[in-house]
Structures are given as C-alpha cells and as structure tokens.
C-alpha positions as CSV (number, residue, x, y, z in Angstrom):
1,M,139.7,-240.5,104.3
2,S,141.8,-237.7,102.8
3,D,139.6,-237.8,99.7
4,A,136.5,-237.4,101.8
5,I,138.0,-234.4,103.8
6,F,139.1,-232.7,100.6
7,F,135.7,-233.4,99.0
8,W,133.6,-232.0,101.8
9,L,135.8,-228.9,102.4
10,A,134.8,-227.1,99.2
11,P,131.0,-227.7,99.5
12,T,131.2,-226.6,103.1
13,V,132.9,-223.4,102.3
14,L,130.4,-222.6,99.5
15,L,127.5,-223.4,101.8
16,I,128.9,-221.0,104.4
17,F,129.3,-218.2,101.9
18,A,125.9,-218.8,100.4
19,A,124.3,-218.6,103.8
20,A,126.4,-215.6,104.9
21,F,125.4,-213.6,101.9
22,A,121.7,-214.6,102.2
23,L,121.8,-213.4,105.8
24,V,123.3,-210.1,104.8
25,A,120.6,-209.6,102.1
26,Y,117.9,-210.5,104.6
27,Q,119.1,-208.1,107.3
28,Q,119.5,-205.2,104.9
29,D,115.9,-205.5,103.6
30,G,116.8,-205.3,99.9
31,Y,119.5,-202.6,100.3
32,A,122.3,-205.0,99.4
33,P,121.4,-206.5,96.0
34,E,125.1,-207.6,95.6
35,A,124.5,-209.9,98.6
36,R,121.5,-211.5,96.9
37,W,123.4,-212.1,93.7
38,A,126.4,-213.5,95.7
39,S,124.2,-215.9,97.7
40,L,122.5,-217.1,94.5
41,G,125.9,-217.6,92.8
42,F,127.5,-219.5,95.7
43,F,124.4,-221.7,96.1
44,I,124.3,-222.6,92.4
45,G,128.0,-223.3,92.6
46,L,127.4,-225.6,95.6
47,V,124.8,-227.5,93.6
48,S,127.0,-227.8,90.6
49,L,129.9,-229.0,92.7
50,L,127.8,-231.7,94.5
51,I,126.4,-233.0,91.3
52,D,129.8,-233.2,89.6
53,T,131.5,-234.9,92.5
54,L,128.7,-237.3,93.6
55,R,127.8,-238.5,90.1
56,A,128.9,-241.8,88.6
57,P,131.8,-241.4,86.2
58,S,129.7,-242.7,83.4
59,D,126.7,-240.4,84.0
60,L,127.0,-238.0,81.1
61,V,123.7,-236.2,81.9
62,L,124.8,-235.2,85.4
63,M,128.2,-234.3,84.1
64,A,126.7,-231.9,81.5
65,T,124.3,-230.6,84.2
66,A,127.1,-229.7,86.6
67,T,129.0,-227.9,83.8
68,A,125.9,-226.0,82.7
69,L,125.2,-224.9,86.3
70,H,128.8,-223.7,86.8
71,W,128.4,-220.9,84.3
72,P,125.3,-219.2,85.8
73,A,127.1,-219.5,89.2
74,L,130.0,-217.5,87.7
75,A,127.6,-215.0,86.1
76,A,125.7,-214.4,89.4
77,I,128.9,-213.7,91.3
78,A,130.1,-211.4,88.6
79,Q,126.7,-209.6,88.7
80,A,127.2,-209.2,92.5
81,F,130.3,-207.1,91.9
82,L,128.8,-205.1,89.0
83,V,125.5,-204.1,90.7
84,R,127.7,-202.2,93.3
85,H,128.3,-199.8,90.4
86,G,124.8,-199.7,89.1
87,R,125.7,-201.9,86.2
88,G,125.3,-205.5,85.1
89,L,126.6,-208.1,82.7
90,P,125.7,-207.3,79.1
91,L,122.7,-209.6,78.5
92,R,123.0,-210.3,74.8
93,P,126.7,-211.2,74.8
94,L,126.1,-213.3,78.0
95,A,123.2,-215.1,76.3
96,A,125.3,-215.7,73.2
97,V,128.2,-217.1,75.2
98,Y,125.8,-219.4,77.2
99,V,124.1,-220.7,74.1
100,I,127.4,-221.5,72.4
101,G,128.6,-223.2,75.5
102,L,125.5,-225.3,75.8
103,A,125.7,-226.3,72.1
104,V,129.4,-227.4,72.4
105,L,128.6,-229.1,75.7
106,F,125.8,-231.1,74.2
107,H,128.0,-232.1,71.2
108,S,131.0,-233.1,73.2
109,S,128.9,-235.0,75.8
110,F,126.4,-236.9,73.7
111,I,127.1,-236.7,70.0
112,D,130.8,-237.0,69.5
113,R,132.0,-237.7,73.0
114,S,135.2,-235.7,73.4
115,P,136.3,-235.0,77.0
116,N,139.1,-232.7,76.0
117,L,136.7,-230.5,74.0
118,G,134.2,-230.6,76.8
119,V,136.8,-229.5,79.4
120,A,138.1,-226.8,77.1
121,N,134.6,-225.6,76.4
122,A,133.7,-225.5,80.1
123,N,136.8,-223.3,80.9
124,L,136.5,-221.1,77.8
125,I,132.9,-220.2,78.7
126,G,134.0,-219.5,82.3
127,A,136.8,-217.2,81.0
128,A,134.3,-215.4,78.7
129,I,132.0,-214.6,81.6
130,Q,134.9,-213.2,83.6
131,F,136.0,-211.1,80.5
132,L,132.5,-209.7,80.1
133,A,132.7,-208.2,83.6
134,L,136.2,-206.8,83.2
135,P,135.4,-203.6,81.2
136,V,133.1,-202.2,83.9
137,L,135.5,-203.3,86.7
138,A,138.4,-201.7,84.9
139,R,136.6,-198.3,84.7
140,K,135.7,-198.4,88.4
141,R,139.2,-198.9,89.8
142,G,138.9,-195.8,92.0
143,T,140.0,-197.5,95.3
144,L,142.4,-200.2,96.3
145,L,139.5,-202.5,96.9
146,D,138.1,-202.0,93.4
147,T,141.6,-202.6,92.0
148,L,141.9,-205.8,93.9
149,I,138.5,-206.9,92.6
150,F,139.5,-206.2,89.0
151,G,142.8,-208.1,89.6
152,T,140.9,-211.1,91.0
153,F,138.6,-211.2,87.9
154,L,141.6,-210.9,85.6
155,F,143.3,-213.7,87.4
156,A,140.2,-215.9,87.2
157,A,139.8,-215.2,83.5
158,L,143.5,-216.1,82.9
159,C,143.1,-219.3,85.0
160,Y,140.1,-220.5,83.0
161,S,141.9,-219.6,79.7
162,L,145.1,-221.4,80.8
163,R,143.1,-224.5,81.8
164,A,141.4,-224.6,78.5
165,A,144.8,-224.3,76.7
166,L,146.4,-227.0,78.9
167,F,143.7,-229.6,78.5
168,L,142.3,-229.1,75.0
169,P,145.3,-230.9,73.3
170,Q,145.5,-233.7,76.0
171,D,144.7,-237.3,75.3
172,V,141.3,-238.5,76.4
173,A,142.9,-240.8,79.0
174,V,144.5,-237.9,80.8
175,I,141.2,-236.3,81.8
176,E,139.0,-239.4,81.7
177,T,136.7,-239.3,84.7
178,G,137.5,-242.8,85.5
179,Q,140.9,-241.7,86.8
180,G,139.2,-240.6,90.0
181,F,139.0,-237.5,92.1
182,W,142.8,-237.0,92.1
183,S,143.2,-236.7,88.4
184,L,145.4,-233.8,87.1
185,Y,142.4,-232.0,85.8
186,N,140.4,-232.3,89.0
187,L,143.3,-231.1,91.1
188,T,143.9,-228.1,88.8
189,F,140.2,-227.3,88.6
190,Y,139.3,-227.5,92.2
191,L,142.4,-225.8,93.5
192,T,142.3,-222.8,91.2
193,T,138.5,-222.5,91.3
194,G,138.6,-222.8,95.1
195,L,141.2,-220.0,95.4
196,V,139.2,-217.7,93.1
197,S,136.0,-218.4,94.9
198,L,137.6,-217.7,98.3
199,M,139.1,-214.4,97.0
200,N,135.8,-213.4,95.5
201,A,133.9,-214.1,98.7
202,V,136.3,-212.3,100.9
203,L,136.5,-209.2,98.6
204,L,132.7,-209.1,98.2
205,L,132.1,-209.3,102.0
206,I,134.6,-206.4,102.4
207,A,132.9,-204.5,99.6
208,I,129.5,-205.0,101.0
209,G,130.6,-203.8,104.4
210,S,132.3,-200.8,102.8
211,D,129.2,-200.0,100.7
212,L,126.9,-200.2,103.8
213,I,129.1,-197.8,105.7
214,H,129.1,-195.4,102.8
215,R,125.3,-195.6,102.5
216,H,124.8,-194.9,106.2
217,Y,127.3,-192.0,105.9
218,Q,125.5,-190.6,103.0
219,A,122.1,-190.9,104.8
220,A,123.6,-189.0,107.7
221,E,124.5,-186.1,105.4
222,T,121.3,-186.0,103.3
223,D,118.3,-183.9,104.1
224,I,115.3,-186.3,104.0
225,L,112.8,-183.7,102.9
226,T,114.6,-182.3,99.8
227,G,117.2,-185.0,99.1
228,L,119.9,-182.3,99.2
229,P,123.0,-182.5,101.3
230,N,122.3,-181.2,104.8
231,R,124.1,-178.9,107.3
232,R,126.4,-181.7,108.3
233,A,127.6,-182.2,104.7
234,F,127.8,-178.4,104.3
235,E,130.2,-178.2,107.3
236,R,132.3,-181.0,105.8
237,W,132.6,-179.0,102.6
238,I,133.8,-176.0,104.5
239,D,136.4,-178.1,106.4
240,A,137.6,-179.6,103.1
241,A,138.0,-176.1,101.6
242,R,139.9,-174.9,104.7
243,D,142.3,-177.8,104.3
244,G,142.8,-177.0,100.6
245,E,141.0,-180.0,99.2
246,T,138.4,-177.9,97.4
247,E,138.5,-174.3,96.1
248,Y,135.5,-172.0,96.3
249,G,135.4,-168.5,95.0
250,A,132.0,-167.3,96.3
251,V,129.2,-168.2,98.5
252,I,125.4,-167.7,98.0
253,M,122.9,-167.6,100.9
254,I,119.2,-168.1,99.9
255,D,116.1,-167.6,101.9
256,L,112.7,-168.2,100.5
257,D,110.4,-165.2,100.9
258,H,107.3,-165.3,103.1
259,F,107.6,-169.0,103.6
260,K,105.7,-168.8,106.9
261,R,102.7,-167.7,104.8
262,V,102.8,-171.0,102.9
263,N,102.7,-173.1,106.0
264,D,100.0,-171.0,107.7
265,T,97.8,-170.7,104.6
266,C,98.3,-173.9,102.7
267,G,99.5,-176.3,105.5
268,H,102.8,-177.8,106.4
269,D,102.5,-180.6,103.9
270,T,102.3,-178.1,101.1
271,G,105.2,-176.2,102.7
272,D,107.3,-179.4,102.6
273,A,106.3,-180.0,99.0
274,V,107.4,-176.4,98.2
275,L,110.8,-176.9,99.8
276,G,111.3,-180.1,97.8
277,Q,110.3,-178.4,94.6
278,A,112.5,-175.4,95.3
279,A,115.4,-177.7,96.0
280,G,115.0,-179.3,92.5
281,V,114.7,-175.9,90.8
282,L,117.8,-174.6,92.5
283,S,119.8,-177.8,91.8
284,Q,118.9,-177.7,88.1
285,A,119.6,-174.0,87.7
286,L,122.9,-174.3,89.5
287,G,124.0,-177.0,86.9
288,G,127.0,-178.3,88.7
289,R,128.6,-174.9,89.2
290,G,128.8,-175.3,93.0
291,N,127.7,-177.4,96.0
292,L,124.1,-176.8,97.1
293,A,122.8,-177.7,100.6
294,R,119.7,-177.1,102.7
295,I,121.1,-175.6,105.9
296,G,117.8,-175.2,107.8
297,G,114.1,-174.3,107.4
298,E,113.7,-172.4,104.1
299,E,117.4,-171.6,103.9
300,F,119.7,-172.9,101.3
301,A,123.4,-172.2,100.6
302,V,125.7,-172.6,97.7
303,L,129.5,-172.9,97.7
304,V,130.5,-171.7,94.2
305,F,133.5,-173.4,92.6
306,A,136.5,-171.2,91.8
307,A,134.5,-168.1,91.0
308,T,134.8,-164.4,91.6
309,L,132.2,-162.4,93.3
310,E,130.9,-161.2,89.9
311,A,130.5,-164.8,88.7
312,G,128.7,-165.7,92.0
313,L,126.3,-162.8,91.4
314,H,125.5,-164.1,87.9
315,I,124.9,-167.6,89.3
316,A,122.7,-166.2,92.1
317,E,120.7,-164.2,89.5
318,D,120.1,-167.5,87.6
319,L,118.9,-169.1,90.7
320,R,116.6,-166.2,91.7
321,A,115.1,-166.1,88.2
322,A,114.5,-169.9,88.2
323,I,112.6,-169.7,91.6
324,S,110.6,-166.6,90.5
325,R,109.5,-168.3,87.3
326,E,108.5,-171.6,88.9
327,R,104.9,-172.3,89.7
328,F,104.7,-174.3,92.9
329,A,102.0,-176.9,93.4
330,G,99.3,-176.0,96.0
331,V,100.3,-172.3,96.2
332,S,98.3,-169.6,94.4
333,W,101.0,-166.9,94.5
334,N,104.6,-166.8,93.2
335,I,107.3,-168.0,95.5
336,T,110.4,-165.8,95.5
337,G,113.8,-165.8,97.2
338,S,116.2,-163.3,98.7
339,F,119.9,-163.9,97.8
340,G,123.1,-162.7,99.4
341,V,126.5,-163.2,97.7
342,A,130.0,-162.9,99.1
343,G,133.4,-163.5,97.6
344,V,135.7,-165.9,99.4
345,S,139.1,-164.6,100.3
346,Q,142.0,-166.8,101.4
347,R,139.7,-169.7,102.2
348,R,137.8,-167.7,104.8
349,I,134.5,-169.3,103.9
350,R,132.8,-168.8,107.3
351,A,133.5,-165.0,107.2
352,A,132.1,-165.0,103.6
353,L,129.0,-166.8,104.8
354,R,128.4,-164.2,107.6
355,H,128.7,-161.4,105.0
356,A,126.4,-163.2,102.6
357,D,123.8,-163.8,105.4
358,R,123.8,-160.0,106.1
359,A,123.3,-159.4,102.4
360,V,120.2,-161.7,102.5
361,Y,118.9,-159.5,105.4
362,C,119.5,-156.5,103.2
363,A,117.7,-158.1,100.3
364,K,114.6,-158.8,102.4
365,E,114.5,-155.3,103.8
366,G,115.0,-153.9,100.3
367,G,111.9,-155.6,98.9
368,R,112.8,-159.4,98.5
369,D,113.1,-161.3,95.2
370,R,116.5,-159.8,94.6
371,V,120.3,-160.5,94.7
372,V,122.4,-158.4,97.0
373,P,126.3,-158.5,97.0
374,A,127.9,-158.5,100.4
375,R,129.8,-155.5,101.7
376,P,132.5,-156.7,104.0
377,D,133.4,-153.1,104.9
378,L,130.0,-152.7,106.5
379,G,129.1,-153.8,110.0
380,I,125.6,-155.2,110.7
381,A,124.4,-151.7,111.8
382,R,125.4,-150.2,108.4
383,Y,123.7,-153.1,106.6
384,E,120.5,-152.2,108.4
385,A,120.9,-148.6,107.5
386,V,121.6,-149.5,103.8
387,A,118.5,-151.7,103.8
388,A,116.4,-148.9,105.2
389,E,117.5,-146.4,102.5
C-alpha cells in the first residue's frame, strides 16, 4: 500500500504542474512562452516516470525510453526559465550532449549491459543540461527570485553529478532493477528529483506571475501609438528624481510644428504614422542620453541625464536637426519641431519643465524649427514680449 501511495504521488504532482502551466499558457494567449515550455517539460517528465515505474524490470527497451525522455523533460524546463530572459539553451552543445547520452545509453542497455554505466550516464547527461543553463542564469541574477532560480539549477546539477559519482563504481547488484522500487538508487533518484522538480515548479510559477505583473505594468506606462513611455512613466521618472534615485541636469520640451495641418490635410492615419516616425527619429538621435516620453498629442519631453543647460541645448539641437532632415511618409512638406530647454536646479524638475514649456512657446512665436533656452528670470508676460521682438 505504501509503495502504491509513494508511486502515485510523484506522477500526480507532475500532472498537476503540467496542467497548471498549460492553463496559464492558454489564458495568456501566447504571452507566456515559459508556461508552454514548462507544461511540455512536466508532461514529458510524467510520461518518462510512468514508463520507468510501470515497466517490467527486464524490459530494456522501456527502460532506455524512460531515460531518453527524462533528458528532454529537463531541457524543456530549463528552456522555460531561459526564455524569460529572451535566451535559450545553446542548441549545438545540447544536441551533442543528447547524442552522446543516447550512444552510451544504447551501449550500456543493449550491447554491453552495464547498469552502473547506464545510471551514471543518465545522471551525467542530466547534470550537463543543468550546466548548459547556468551561464545565462548566472548573468541574470538581478533579483532575489533570479538568484533562487540560479541556486536551484546549481543544486540540481550537483545532485545529478553526485548521483553519477555514487553509483558508477557500485556493483551491478546494488542497482539491479530486480531489487524493486525501494532500492537505494530509486530512493535517491526519486527523492532528489522530486525535490528539484517541486522547487522548479514553485519558482517558475512565481516567476511567471512576476513577469505578467511586470508586463501589465509596462503596458500601462507605454504609449500605444509610438511605443514610447507615456505621461504616466514620465511622472514616475520625475518622482524618482525627486527622491534622489536618478539625476537629471536638463529638460527638453518638444512640440511638432503645424501638426494640425498634417491631420487636416493628410488624415489622422497619416498623422499617427508621423508621430510614430518622429518618435523613432527622436529616440535614435537621443542615443541614450536621456529619457524620452510622449506626454500628449504632438508633444514630447526629454529628461537629460546629469547634463548642464549647455549640454541640453546641444542635445536639443541634435534632435531638432534629426526631425528637420527626416522625410515623413505621406507628407509632402518638411516636418519640424520647436524645442525649449531648461536646466534642472536642486531636483526642481517641474519648475524646469514649466520654463522649458515657455521656451517652446517662444520658439514657435519666433519662427519655429528652432531651439530656445529657458529664461527662468522671465515671467510668461516677458516671454511673450521676447517672442514678439
């Protein structure tokens, strides 16, 4: 009775995890590839476990099949963790490991029957698959969760390696399948593999949940039309700067000139395309020197990293020139932009934005397609007067 309970516990757990990850993948409409890989891995692992436990002790074909299926199960689960980071297991080393494993498995099972070599081979290939995933996981240890995932894979790799070292020199009788389910090897294999599988499943479920929350959070801060961060993200940057998490030296406000003419003459679809193209031009010209966002309509803003007003003016001129040179699809005239630049003093970004916005007004009144530095000493009335001069 105890044998039966112990036997059905592991397959039941694998089945539950395979179904859970399949459900997550289905509900997310393809936005959780890690769930698809995990479901595949746990399902293959379930099949491998059932074949290995239900087979007759003398059935070498099923024994070899169960072992050969265990490896792709491990690879699929490892892939589930790696695709979170846009990476995957290296295919050529993985294929080489699998071919070597199959060759040794065939030799130890059917040519020169050697259970100790077969057991060592099964575990060494498992260890190799874990080790192939470790370099990527080691580089991605940016959070506590990622560190735990790396530690779990390292633990699994060491478990497989230790099992290979323990059972390779053993006498055939020690690991002979005829000893039954409670043999030393079966106990060691099932307990350690079960622990690793449970840790992987729990960590992956947490990781998927964390990733989904992050994706929804990013979507809430992304402008759908241009793909740039939106006003919400822009406000978060300002709050982070106020709290001292990020330092900005200047702000740039941007307003595309005569944009209403684009919509009225060429249609709103063309206007949307122009905004998307302008966002790409500004992003490329900025080149990582600041944070760019679309804050509304045809208005964009840049928070320039640790720069002086003079540096901000140079960057703004680069952006202005890039927009002026660009030929926008569907528009027969040149699109230009008016730019206002203000320096940031003592993290007072909102004050700097107000000054930069007034400078944009001055740029438009002064003829457009130009960069105007802010004059904090002037009120809005004086800006209007300066623009009229």
